[in-house]
KEKOLKOL-747222 format. One line per 10 residues: number of its first residue (from 1); their letters; for each residue z, y, x of C-alpha. Coordinates in nm, 4 decimals, decimal comma. Layout:
% residues N
NUM	a	Z/Y/X ~ ...
% end
This chain:
% residues 416
1	mfaallltla	5,9224/-2,8048/-3,3535 ~ 5,8739/-3,1747/-3,2717 ~ 5,5997/-3,1995/-3,5343 ~ 5,4316/-2,8917/-3,3912 ~ 5,4415/-3,0466/-3,0436 ~ 5,2784/-3,3652/-3,1722 ~ 5,0099/-3,1582/-3,3415 ~ 4,9414/-2,9695/-3,0167 ~ 4,9149/-3,2923/-2,8195 ~ 4,6914/-3,4573/-3,0780
11	asdtsgitwi	4,4598/-3,1600/-3,0888 ~ 4,4386/-3,1251/-2,7114 ~ 4,1425/-3,3608/-2,6617 ~ 3,9564/-3,5310/-2,9438 ~ 3,6399/-3,5981/-2,7425 ~ 3,7552/-3,9295/-2,5990 ~ 3,5705/-3,8528/-2,2745 ~ 3,7049/-3,9808/-1,9428 ~ 3,5878/-3,7655/-1,6525 ~ 3,5337/-3,8745/-1,2941
21	sddwerakke	3,6441/-3,5928/-1,0637 ~ 3,4592/-3,4846/-0,7479 ~ 3,2909/-3,8181/-0,6715 ~ 2,9136/-3,8152/-0,7241 ~ 2,8636/-4,1489/-0,5477 ~ 3,1133/-4,3229/-0,7740 ~ 2,9615/-4,1683/-1,0865 ~ 2,6104/-4,2604/-0,9743 ~ 2,7108/-4,6207/-0,8996 ~ 2,8844/-4,6579/-1,2362
31	alqkkklvav	2,5888/-4,5052/-1,4194 ~ 2,3438/-4,7403/-1,2473 ~ 2,5570/-5,0407/-1,3365 ~ 2,5826/-4,9325/-1,7006 ~ 2,2214/-4,8060/-1,7148 ~ 2,3354/-4,4625/-1,8256 ~ 2,2647/-4,1036/-1,7253 ~ 2,5307/-3,8883/-1,5585 ~ 2,6609/-3,5821/-1,7433 ~ 2,7853/-3,3233/-1,4924
41	dvwatwchtc	3,0163/-3,0239/-1,5326 ~ 3,0049/-2,7950/-1,2276 ~ 3,3053/-2,5643/-1,2497 ~ 3,5486/-2,3589/-1,0414 ~ 3,9196/-2,2886/-1,0811 ~ 3,8609/-1,9103/-1,0797 ~ 3,5763/-1,9208/-1,3346 ~ 3,7116/-1,8102/-1,6727 ~ 3,4132/-1,9486/-1,8672 ~ 3,4517/-2,2808/-1,6851
51	lsmknfvlte	3,8151/-2,2949/-1,7964 ~ 3,7196/-2,1958/-2,1492 ~ 3,4714/-2,4827/-2,1688 ~ 3,7220/-2,7290/-2,0188 ~ 4,0175/-2,6183/-2,2296 ~ 3,8598/-2,5348/-2,5635 ~ 3,5063/-2,6760/-2,6019 ~ 3,4441/-3,0012/-2,4154 ~ 3,7603/-3,1490/-2,5678 ~ 3,6471/-3,0966/-2,9275
61	apmarvkdsr	3,5510/-3,3706/-3,1740 ~ 3,1697/-3,3167/-3,1738 ~ 3,1648/-3,4350/-2,8121 ~ 3,2923/-3,7769/-2,9227 ~ 2,9498/-3,8742/-3,0552 ~ 2,8033/-3,8727/-2,7022 ~ 3,1048/-3,9926/-2,5033 ~ 2,9775/-4,3507/-2,4663 ~ 2,6182/-4,2601/-2,3850 ~ 2,6874/-4,0974/-2,0471
71	vwlaldadqe	2,9006/-4,1299/-1,7360 ~ 3,0974/-3,8044/-1,7087 ~ 3,1441/-3,6209/-1,3781 ~ 3,3358/-3,2964/-1,3137 ~ 3,2657/-3,1237/-0,9817 ~ 3,4856/-2,8463/-0,8426 ~ 3,2395/-2,6144/-0,6673 ~ 3,4927/-2,5222/-0,3980 ~ 3,5643/-2,8773/-0,2885 ~ 3,3959/-2,9375/0,0461
81	anaaffakfp	3,3558/-3,3039/-0,0501 ~ 3,0925/-3,1960/-0,3039 ~ 2,8709/-3,0181/-0,0498 ~ 2,6251/-3,3096/-0,0301 ~ 2,5754/-3,2981/-0,4063 ~ 2,5048/-2,9249/-0,4019 ~ 2,2568/-2,9723/-0,1191 ~ 2,0549/-3,1844/-0,3631 ~ 2,1296/-2,9788/-0,6727 ~ 2,1787/-2,6066/-0,5895
91	inafptfmvi	2,3832/-2,4002/-0,8347 ~ 2,3168/-2,0385/-0,9331 ~ 2,6205/-1,9654/-1,1503 ~ 2,9202/-2,1200/-1,3232 ~ 2,9632/-2,3228/-1,5253 ~ 2,6449/-2,5252/-1,4906 ~ 2,6033/-2,8447/-1,6886 ~ 2,3466/-3,1084/-1,6027 ~ 2,2265/-3,4488/-1,7092 ~ 2,1020/-3,6467/-1,4087
101	dpatetivgr	1,9080/-3,9711/-1,3818 ~ 2,1046/-4,1641/-1,1146 ~ 1,8106/-4,3916/-1,0262 ~ 1,5787/-4,1076/-0,9252 ~ 1,8423/-3,8362/-0,8709 ~ 1,6417/-3,5990/-1,0872 ~ 1,7703/-3,3500/-1,3415 ~ 1,6943/-3,4490/-1,6985 ~ 1,8661/-3,1484/-1,8557 ~ 2,0440/-2,8312/-1,7452
111	wlgsgtaaem	2,2585/-2,5731/-1,9300 ~ 2,4027/-2,2562/-1,7805 ~ 2,7147/-2,0941/-1,9221 ~ 2,8956/-2,1364/-2,2496 ~ 2,8150/-2,3125/-2,5755 ~ 2,9811/-2,4665/-2,8788 ~ 3,0942/-2,8286/-2,8844 ~ 2,8085/-2,9130/-3,1216 ~ 2,5560/-2,7435/-2,8926 ~ 2,6908/-2,9208/-2,5862
121	asffggddqr	2,6907/-3,2588/-2,7608 ~ 2,3281/-3,2032/-2,8571 ~ 2,2425/-3,1017/-2,5010 ~ 2,4245/-3,3904/-2,3343 ~ 2,2698/-3,6243/-2,5888 ~ 1,9219/-3,5363/-2,4646 ~ 1,7911/-3,3304/-2,7541 ~ 1,6113/-3,0720/-2,5357 ~ 1,2385/-3,0143/-2,5703 ~ 1,0317/-3,1447/-2,2797
131	fladaqrmia	0,9088/-2,8030/-2,1642 ~ 1,2638/-2,6634/-2,1501 ~ 1,3832/-2,9588/-1,9445 ~ 1,0857/-2,9122/-1,7108 ~ 1,1585/-2,5399/-1,6732 ~ 1,5249/-2,6073/-1,6045 ~ 1,4244/-2,8607/-1,3396 ~ 1,2106/-2,5927/-1,1742 ~ 1,5017/-2,3475/-1,1763 ~ 1,7308/-2,6121/-1,0266
141	aqnyagarqm	1,4694/-2,6723/-0,7552 ~ 1,4534/-2,2936/-0,6967 ~ 1,0922/-2,2792/-0,8186 ~ 1,1637/-1,9638/-1,0142 ~ 0,8021/-1,8467/-1,0279 ~ 0,6906/-2,1774/-1,1790 ~ 0,9712/-2,1696/-1,4357 ~ 0,8834/-1,8118/-1,5256 ~ 0,5210/-1,8991/-1,5876 ~ 0,6038/-2,2029/-1,8006
151	lqqqlagkla	0,8641/-2,0237/-2,0094 ~ 0,6473/-1,7170/-2,0677 ~ 0,3645/-1,9390/-2,1865 ~ 0,5933/-2,1122/-2,4338 ~ 0,7475/-1,7867/-2,5552 ~ 0,3996/-1,6473/-2,6191 ~ 0,3787/-1,9002/-2,9023 ~ 0,6174/-1,9388/-3,1919 ~ 0,9350/-2,1180/-3,0915 ~ 1,1932/-2,1940/-3,3559
161	eplrtravaa	1,5574/-2,1069/-3,3004 ~ 1,7745/-2,2069/-3,1222 ~ 1,5040/-2,3242/-2,8834 ~ 1,3597/-1,9749/-2,8421 ~ 1,6966/-1,8271/-2,7430 ~ 1,7542/-2,0974/-2,4829 ~ 1,4039/-2,0426/-2,3438 ~ 1,4736/-1,6690/-2,3160 ~ 1,8056/-1,7367/-2,1403 ~ 1,6313/-1,9643/-1,8900
171	liealwkldp	1,3587/-1,7041/-1,8323 ~ 1,6192/-1,4338/-1,7651 ~ 1,7845/-1,6571/-1,5059 ~ 1,4499/-1,7181/-1,3343 ~ 1,3699/-1,3452/-1,3349 ~ 1,7147/-1,2632/-1,1969 ~ 1,6603/-1,4949/-0,9027 ~ 1,3084/-1,3610/-0,8447 ~ 1,3991/-0,9902/-0,8628 ~ 1,6909/-0,8276/-1,0490
181	klcaqegvkl	1,4814/-0,5194/-1,1215 ~ 1,2169/-0,7379/-1,2825 ~ 1,4913/-0,9145/-1,4775 ~ 1,6050/-0,5806/-1,6234 ~ 1,2622/-0,4378/-1,6996 ~ 1,1208/-0,7523/-1,8603 ~ 1,4486/-0,8778/-2,0013 ~ 1,5102/-0,5657/-2,2083 ~ 1,2087/-0,6670/-2,4179 ~ 1,3757/-0,9986/-2,5015
191	lqtentapgl	1,7170/-0,8847/-2,6240 ~ 1,6688/-1,0001/-2,9821 ~ 1,8092/-1,3490/-2,9549 ~ 2,0549/-1,5508/-3,1607 ~ 2,4155/-1,4338/-3,1643 ~ 2,5211/-1,7430/-2,9720 ~ 2,6752/-1,7580/-2,6255 ~ 2,3365/-1,8167/-2,4549 ~ 2,1759/-1,5394/-2,6586 ~ 2,4475/-1,2843/-2,5871
201	dvasmvayca	2,4465/-1,3799/-2,2198 ~ 2,0868/-1,2562/-2,2111 ~ 2,2029/-0,9025/-2,2873 ~ 2,4841/-0,9252/-2,0328 ~ 2,2473/-1,0456/-1,7620 ~ 1,9952/-0,7711/-1,8387 ~ 2,2732/-0,5128/-1,8011 ~ 2,3841/-0,6716/-1,4745 ~ 2,0289/-0,6694/-1,3400 ~ 1,9810/-0,3083/-1,4511
211	teldpalrkp	2,2473/-0,1920/-1,2069 ~ 1,9814/-0,2415/-0,9367 ~ 1,7626/0,0289/-1,0921 ~ 1,7667/0,4027/-1,0304 ~ 1,9742/0,5911/-1,2926 ~ 1,6715/0,7317/-1,4755 ~ 1,5243/0,3847/-1,5252 ~ 1,8610/0,2233/-1,5895 ~ 1,9782/0,4507/-1,8708 ~ 1,7364/0,3451/-2,1493
221	imeqvaarla	1,7971/-0,0201/-2,0688 ~ 2,1738/0,0235/-2,0867 ~ 2,1349/0,2080/-2,4170 ~ 1,9391/-0,0843/-2,5613 ~ 2,1967/-0,3348/-2,4378 ~ 2,4723/-0,1295/-2,6019 ~ 2,2754/-0,1143/-2,9262 ~ 2,2319/-0,4924/-2,9121 ~ 2,5966/-0,5823/-2,8458 ~ 2,7922/-0,3166/-3,0373
231	pvaaqfpagl	2,7256/-0,4677/-3,3850 ~ 2,8241/-0,8109/-3,2528 ~ 3,1538/-0,6767/-3,1201 ~ 3,2198/-0,5014/-3,4505 ~ 3,2097/-0,8364/-3,6314 ~ 3,1967/-1,1392/-3,4065 ~ 3,0121/-1,4378/-3,5536 ~ 3,1867/-1,7708/-3,5934 ~ 3,1424/-2,0203/-3,3144 ~ 3,2077/-1,7872/-3,0228
241	ttddrsnvlg	3,5107/-1,8678/-2,8096 ~ 3,7619/-1,6016/-2,7110 ~ 3,6037/-1,6014/-2,3665 ~ 3,2568/-1,5455/-2,5171 ~ 3,3869/-1,2495/-2,7147 ~ 3,5681/-1,1098/-2,4140 ~ 3,2451/-1,1360/-2,2134 ~ 3,0617/-0,9301/-2,4761 ~ 3,3337/-0,6648/-2,4705 ~ 3,3383/-0,6662/-2,0900
251	tlidvyddlg	2,9646/-0,5981/-2,0824 ~ 3,0042/-0,3176/-2,3347 ~ 3,2825/-0,1594/-2,1287 ~ 3,0658/-0,1610/-1,8163 ~ 2,7602/-0,0332/-2,0041 ~ 2,9523/0,2479/-2,1730 ~ 3,1054/0,3447/-1,8392 ~ 2,7596/0,3543/-1,6833 ~ 2,6363/0,5754/-1,9672 ~ 2,9363/0,8078/-1,9365
261	qtslaqaald	3,0527/0,7198/-2,2889 ~ 3,4234/0,7169/-2,2071 ~ 3,5654/0,6986/-2,5577 ~ 3,3491/0,4002/-2,6511 ~ 3,4455/0,2241/-2,3274 ~ 3,8128/0,2844/-2,4052 ~ 3,7758/0,1478/-2,7583 ~ 3,6065/-0,1676/-2,6282 ~ 3,8789/-0,2062/-2,3649 ~ 4,1536/-0,1749/-2,6268
271	qrvklleaaa	3,9770/-0,4317/-2,8447 ~ 3,9476/-0,6676/-2,5490 ~ 4,3187/-0,6496/-2,4667 ~ 4,4178/-0,7226/-2,8278 ~ 4,1763/-1,0148/-2,8426 ~ 4,3040/-1,1734/-2,5207 ~ 4,6709/-1,1161/-2,5928 ~ 4,6379/-1,2743/-2,9376 ~ 4,4643/-1,5789/-2,7898 ~ 4,7233/-1,6144/-2,5139
281	qtataeqrat	5,0102/-1,6166/-2,7644 ~ 4,8867/-1,9359/-2,9302 ~ 4,7671/-2,1151/-2,6146 ~ 4,9369/-2,3678/-2,3894 ~ 5,0193/-2,2647/-2,0320 ~ 4,7054/-2,4352/-1,9045 ~ 4,4890/-2,2750/-2,1708 ~ 4,6373/-1,9288/-2,1077 ~ 4,5021/-1,9346/-1,7536 ~ 4,1556/-1,9110/-1,9110
291	fdyhrmdayl	4,2284/-1,5512/-2,0044 ~ 4,4120/-1,4369/-1,6896 ~ 4,1174/-1,2836/-1,5060 ~ 3,9979/-1,0744/-1,7997 ~ 4,3533/-0,9773/-1,8928 ~ 4,4289/-0,8678/-1,5368 ~ 4,1086/-0,6631/-1,5252 ~ 4,1960/-0,4955/-1,8549 ~ 4,5569/-0,4229/-1,7542 ~ 4,4442/-0,2708/-1,4231
301	rlgrlpeaea	4,1911/-0,0498/-1,6007 ~ 4,4626/0,0655/-1,8395 ~ 4,7207/0,1178/-1,5651 ~ 4,9490/-0,1418/-1,7249 ~ 5,0417/-0,2982/-1,3925 ~ 5,3844/-0,4353/-1,4923 ~ 5,2195/-0,6400/-1,7662 ~ 4,9628/-0,7776/-1,5226 ~ 5,2443/-0,8694/-1,2841 ~ 5,4506/-1,0423/-1,5533
311	mlkasetaqp	5,1496/-1,2380/-1,6796 ~ 5,0527/-1,3644/-1,3348 ~ 5,4099/-1,4538/-1,2419 ~ 5,4354/-1,6634/-1,5582 ~ 5,1062/-1,8356/-1,4760 ~ 5,2179/-1,9117/-1,1212 ~ 5,5441/-2,0588/-1,2495 ~ 5,3504/-2,2800/-1,4920 ~ 5,0820/-2,3786/-1,2381 ~ 5,2370/-2,3432/-0,8897
321	qdfnhpwrla	4,9496/-2,5280/-0,7164 ~ 4,6779/-2,2945/-0,8491 ~ 4,5942/-2,0417/-0,5759 ~ 4,4353/-1,7993/-0,8214 ~ 4,7633/-1,6769/-0,9700 ~ 4,9312/-1,5539/-0,6481 ~ 4,5948/-1,4273/-0,5193 ~ 4,5551/-1,2071/-0,8255 ~ 4,9212/-1,1092/-0,8064 ~ 4,8638/-0,9903/-0,4495
331	qvylkqgrga	4,5859/-0,7649/-0,5774 ~ 4,8172/-0,6154/-0,8390 ~ 5,0801/-0,5466/-0,5722 ~ 4,8125/-0,3875/-0,3529 ~ 4,7283/-0,1471/-0,6349 ~ 5,0931/-0,0406/-0,6328 ~ 5,1223/-0,0166/-0,2549 ~ 5,3799/-0,2962/-0,2491 ~ 5,2669/-0,4457/0,0801 ~ 5,5530/-0,6847/0,1518
341	ealaaidral	5,5305/-0,8486/-0,1919 ~ 5,1517/-0,8604/-0,1677 ~ 5,1778/-1,0373/0,1678 ~ 5,4167/-1,2997/0,0306 ~ 5,1888/-1,3596/-0,2678 ~ 4,8690/-1,3950/-0,0667 ~ 5,0409/-1,6321/0,1760 ~ 5,1330/-1,8534/-0,1199 ~ 4,7711/-1,8415/-0,2329 ~ 4,6378/-1,9308/0,1112
351	kngyggrklr	4,8739/-2,2265/0,1306 ~ 4,6961/-2,3846/-0,1685 ~ 4,3510/-2,2312/-0,1246 ~ 4,0518/-2,4394/-0,0210 ~ 3,6779/-2,4315/0,0275 ~ 3,4571/-2,1277/0,0564 ~ 3,6624/-1,9379/-0,1976 ~ 3,9443/-1,9277/0,0565 ~ 3,7388/-1,6708/0,2480 ~ 3,8039/-1,4260/-0,0351
361	lystkldvll	4,1753/-1,4915/-0,0072 ~ 4,1541/-1,4050/0,3626 ~ 3,9798/-1,0782/0,2729 ~ 4,2696/-0,9909/0,0447 ~ 4,5229/-1,0734/0,3169 ~ 4,3329/-0,8447/0,5548 ~ 4,3603/-0,5662/0,2966 ~ 4,7358/-0,6236/0,2809 ~ 4,7770/-0,6206/0,6585 ~ 4,5728/-0,3000/0,6832
371	llkrsedakk	4,7986/-0,1439/0,4204 ~ 5,0986/-0,2459/0,6314 ~ 4,9258/-0,1081/0,9443 ~ 4,9447/-0,4444/1,1196 ~ 4,6085/-0,4346/1,2978 ~ 4,6902/-0,7000/1,5571 ~ 4,7971/-0,9466/1,2891 ~ 4,4805/-0,8609/1,0976 ~ 4,2704/-0,9551/1,4004 ~ 4,4364/-1,2980/1,4129
381	vlaearalqk	4,3805/-1,3551/1,0413 ~ 4,0179/-1,2482/1,0739 ~ 3,9750/-1,5076/1,3498 ~ 4,1245/-1,7737/1,1196 ~ 3,8793/-1,6774/0,8486 ~ 3,5836/-1,6906/1,0874 ~ 3,6936/-2,0349/1,2055 ~ 3,7083/-2,1577/0,8445 ~ 3,3633/-2,0137/0,7798 ~ 3,2205/-2,2153/1,0693
391	rlhpnrvrqg	3,3804/-2,5376/0,9442 ~ 3,2437/-2,5058/0,5927 ~ 2,9086/-2,6439/0,4841 ~ 2,6617/-2,3507/0,4609 ~ 2,5890/-2,4186/0,0939 ~ 2,9586/-2,3663/0,0124 ~ 2,9664/-2,0127/0,1566 ~ 2,8232/-1,7144/-0,0287 ~ 2,6758/-1,4264/0,1614 ~ 2,8948/-1,1888/-0,0375
401	widelnlrat	3,2080/-1,3522/0,1015 ~ 3,0787/-1,3056/0,4568 ~ 2,9940/-0,9439/0,3773 ~ 3,3511/-0,8893/0,2578 ~ 3,4893/-1,0230/0,5844 ~ 3,2468/-0,8076/0,7829 ~ 3,3647/-0,4998/0,5941 ~ 3,7267/-0,5771/0,6786 ~ 3,6315/-0,6399/1,0412 ~ 3,4836/-0,2895/1,0554
411	kieaks	3,8023/-0,1420/0,9106 ~ 4,0196/-0,3355/1,1556 ~ 3,8110/-0,2104/1,4472 ~ 3,8402/0,1452/1,3197 ~ 4,2175/0,1137/1,2914 ~ 4,2402/-0,0305/1,6384
% end
């Protein structure tokens, strides 16, 4: 057992990278002094792909070849202290990786989502083609139309892989931000990408965008997404993390549900549970948290609520400062109508919650108080949430979180 423990510790991080946490000014100053670029990981505690990259990819040996060429900065998206950074460098999704020139504060490279350690080392090392870096800069600057034009021009020629797949992924992101319907209708023509994380994310994003379409227009797109991903799920290629594979299965479940193909959705759901449970058995407590969100979703779909409860309790015991575990536990209790336990859990989550994400925790507490028929208490909690919203920097608050609070406010008024 002692030998196994040593092996686990030795294998935990072979990258040799030392990260600066939540301090752009410090990273910039150090990079200027050393005449280096800054490599940035924008992540969030609730983002399963962020945790997958942190726990399984960025610690791997291929990253060691670039560890001395950059200053490394990890930014928690929910930390209010990082608001000034995000005012300069807006973020569309998580995780987002960037390479930034500290002298000019311009983005040299940008990568959205997952990748292998070898891919990330190549990216952080500056191996991107000029046009892709330019297009990513446009996306970061919210010039989605310009990025679309540039990427479409390049894709009209013959791009070698993996460059073509990354160009397609960037184009899909630009189309999504321009118009989700456009993303679905044009993206469905670009589904044939590499079976890498960026390539498979293209299909997932097209399916997500297609939900904005009327059913008649949506159906053929969903059918093509299913046809693209089903063979991948039948035999996953090497190089994909457990989280990557779970993402593919999650997309298939949603697509099959949308198409009314219940048996196929159930089979994908069963496969997903087995995949995640097997990965969790061999992971450390910190690594297991990577899989909690997808496992909880799968258990709730299957009606296996006791297993969801046991999993989240174990995670909270292992990581008592992480607000995500009791927050999710409160949602499981809500499903069971166990209001008192849900209230205790969400209060534990709120104690450790921070940033804009805390608004979602307040929404859950409002759901609990409405279940318990405590309308007056709900009004007080809603006022607390509104006060937090006003204190937060606007770029740290998503419109969806405000919409959730507004929905609860309507319910509270109706109950009153």
